[in-house]
N, C-alpha and C positions, 0 to 999 in steps of 0.2 A: 552490585556495582552501579554507580550513578553515571549517567551519560549526559554530557553537555548538549549534544546535538542529536537530532533525530532525522532519519531518512524515511520518507514515505514512498511506498510502491503501491500503485493501483493496478490490480490485475483481477478484476471481478468479471470474468467471462467464463466460457465453457472450458471443459477439461482439455479438449484437443488444443485449444489456443494456449492454455497454460503450459502444456507439455513442451511446446516450442520455445517458451520463455524461461524454462527452468535453468538452462546454463547461464543466462544473463543474470537472473536473480541470485543464483548461488555465487556468481562472481562478485556481485555487489555485496553480498553478505561476507564473503571471504576477505574482500578488500576494505571493509569498514567495521572491523571487530571492535573498534573504539567508540562506535556510535550505536545508538538504539535504532533498530530498523522495524518499522511497522508495515506489514503487508495487508492490504485490503483484498480479501478473496471473496468470491461469490459463494452463495449457499449451494451452488452446483459443484464447484471444484474444491471445496474446503477439505474433502476427505484425504487429499494428498498433501496436506500441510506438513506432514512429517518430513517431506523432502527439504523443508526449510528449517528444520529443527536446529536451533542454535541458542545459546544463552542470551544473545542480544536481539533476538527476533521475537516480535509480538505479532500475532495473527488476529485480525479483526474480520469477522464474517458479516457481509452485507448481502442484500438481495441481488440476484442477477440483474433484474430490472430495478434500478434504484427507486425506492419509494421516497416520498417527501420526507418521511421520518429519517431514512438513511442519509439523505442529502443534508438535512439539518445537523445530524450527528457528525458527519464528515466536516462540515463547515465549522462547527463549534470545536471539534477535535483540533483542527488546524489552527484555530484562533488561540487555543490554550497552550499549545506546545511551541517549543523553539525548534523550528524545522530548518534544517540546513539544505536539504534537497528533496525534490519531489519527482518521482519517475512515474509517468503515465504510460503504462504498457498496454492499456486498453483505450484506444482512441474514441472516446465518447465526448460529445460536445459539452456535457455538464462539467466535466473535469477541467476542460480548457477555459470555459467561461469563468468559473469562480477563481481560477488561478490569477486572473487579471487583478483581482482585489488584493492579492498578496504581492504582486509586482509593483503596483502603483503606490 
């Protein structure tokens, strides 16, 4: 299936923090079956990615502490895609700073 829009979810933190966000992420998946959803999980919590298993969900694993390489990858990923929404469920300064580039 081809999707016109993509939703991005950043949740690259520890497993305990991810557990509290599972209901919200699953609700986003359920309410957006017509969109591709990409979830950025950390290398620490990626083992429970099966909780988000759906045909329209793509999981990308990045380091818990984002490396320069991870940051470049995320930036280029966002530049290449048609993103309709971005959810930052892990409040890290990096995510908020580069989002200004997409707002302006």
